[in-house]
N, C-alpha and C positions, 0 to 999 in steps of 0.2 A: 476178418469177420468179427464183429463186436459180440461180446458175451451178453446174453439176455439176462436182464436183472430179474431176480426172484425176490418176492416179498409180498406183503399184503396187497390185496386188490379189492376195489369196490365193484360189486356186481349189480346189474339191473335185475330186479325181481318183479315178475308180473304180479299184479294184484287184482282185486275184484273190479268189475265195471270198466275194463280196459285201462286201468290205471297202472302205475309202476311205483316201485319203491327201491330201496337199495339194501345191500348186505355187505359187510366188511368181512373178508375171509383172509386167514393167514396163508402163507405160501403153500402149506401142506393141506389146505382146504378146510381147516378147522374154523368154525364160525367165531368171529370176534365181537360182533354186534350187528344189530339191524336197525333200520330206520323206523320211526314211529308213524310218520305221515305217509300218505300216498299222493301221487302227483298225476295230473291229467296227461302229461306228455314227457318225453325224454328231455326236452329243452327245459321244462320247469324243474325236473329232477336235477339236471346238470347245474342249474343256477343255485338250487338249495344245497347241493353237495359242495359247490365252490364256496358258498357262505360258511358251511360247516367247517371246511378245511381252513379257511382264512381265520375264522373266529374260534378255532379249537382251543386256544389258550383261555378263552372266556367260559368254556364249558364247566359246569359244576355237576359232579356225579354223586348220586346217593345210592346207598345200599339198603335193602330191606328184605323181608321174607314174604314169599308168596303164600297163598292159601294152602298150598301143598307143603309148606314149611321149607321150601328151598330158598336159598339166597339168590337174589336178582339185583341188578343195578339199572339205573336210568341216568342218562346224561341230559342236562338242561341247558338251553341257551338263554341268557338273560334277556328280559323284555327290553326292547329299544323304543319305548314310548314314554312320554311324560303325561299322557292322558290319564285321568283318574279312572279307576275301575278296570284297567287293562289286565290286572291279575299279576301273578308271579311269573317266574321263569317257565318257559315252554319246553316240554320234553321233545327231544329230537332223535334220540337213540335209546336202545335198551339192550340188555343182555340177550343173546340168541338162545340161551338155555339157562336152566337153574343150576345152582351149585350146592353141594352138601354142606360146605363150611364157609363162614364169613371170609376167611383169609383167601380161599380159592376165588370167591367172588371179587375181592379186592384185586387179586392178580388178574382176573378177567378184565376189570376196568383198566388196569395198567397196560394190558395187551391191546385193548381197543385204542387207547390214546397213543400208544407207540405205533400202531397200525395207521392211524390218521396222520401222524408225523411222517411216516414213510411215504404215504400217498402224496402228502404235501411236497415232500422233497422231489418225488418223481415229477410232479407238475412243474416245479421250478426248473427241472432239467429238460422240460419240454415233452415229457412222457404223457401217457394217457391215464386218466383216473379210474378207468373201468375195464373190465373184460367183457 
């Protein structure tokens, strides 16, 4: 009997108006990050998650303080358009919680990126990307 792999997992999260989003959780259930957008269907969500995992090396993360003075992060996907006026990078993920210190927030970013790498490796092995 093969041992079950334990590690971060992407979860489907219900959102308003019958939409769905995603959350990345560590093996112990600790939140690593959440999706910014909502999707009309699980198929649309699955396509966005595939793109996120494939393009994870292109993500750019920024740290800042919220109105409540907690540190938070956001991950941005570069814009893939040459049209004028399309704007800057688009946020695709954010911290699932606030942090008291900047170094804790940076560690949160690193945990999120490591979680995405793990999920990507699971996909290459033929595993599922979600629970």
